N, C-alpha and C positions, 0 to 999 in steps of 0.2 A: 614583408607584412608581419605584423605582430598578431599573436593570438591572445585574446582576452577571455578569461574564464569567469563564469558567474555561477554561484551556488544557487540551486533551486530546490524546492521541496514539492514532491508529488504526494497526493493523498492516496492512501489505501482505503477503498470504500467498500461498504457492504453492497454486494451486487443488487441492482435495481430490478433484475429480471424475475425474481420470484413473485408469484401472483398475490392478489389481495387475500386469498384464503390462507396463505402461508404467513401468518402474522407473528408467530412466536419464534424468535431467533436469538441465539446466544453464541458467544465465542467458546469453542471447545478447547482449542490449543493454538499456540503460536509455534511454528516450525522453525523460525529464525529468531536469533537473539538481537538485541540492540547492538548496533555497529557491525552487524554481519553484512558481508558483501552479497548482493542479490542481483541476479540477472532478470531482465524483463521476462515475464511469464512464469517465473518460479512461484511455487505455492508458498505463501508466507503464513497463512493461518487457515484453520478449519472452523467453519460455522455449523451449527445445527439449526436447521429451519424446519420446524414441525416434525422433528425426529429424523430428518434426512441430512446427512453431512454434505457440505458444500465447500469446495476448495476455493480460496481467494488468492488470485495471482497478482504478482507485482506488476504495476503498470509501466515501470521503467527499470533500468539497471542502475544500481547505486548502493547506498548503505541504509539499513533500517535505522532511522533516526529516533523515533519514539513510538510507543504503543499507547493508544488512548483507551482501549478496552481490554481488560484482563479476562482470562478464562473464567467462565461462569457468568459474566455480565451480559445482560440482555442488550440487543442492538436493533436498530430499525433500518429499513431500506435506505440506501444511499448515505448512511451515517459514516463519518470518517473513523476508521479503526486505528490508523497510525499514519506516519509519514516516512517517505524515503527521500534522502538527500542525494542529489546528483549534480555533476558539473556540466555546464553548457559552454562549449568552446566556440567562439565566433571570431571570424577574421576581421581585423581592422586595418585601415591604411597605415602605412609607415608614418610615424610621427604623431599619430593621433592618440 
């Protein structure tokens, strides 16, 4: 069998769990640089939500591909902060 790999991108999103009352959020800092290797669950950035700092974890293992929001920029619930690229390896039948 051959293995075929495909490059994917996963979104790093502002957590959707903070309540309606917590409406003011902004990026405090990024803890990883572009092209950094990241493990699933690593903290990639810190947000401030109504004065409370919240860690944003990586949803997958891969490389930080790009950052959409810089420190100091305001963000909204479920907004995409950046992307992580990762490879998906799937098995294919011989000769396909």
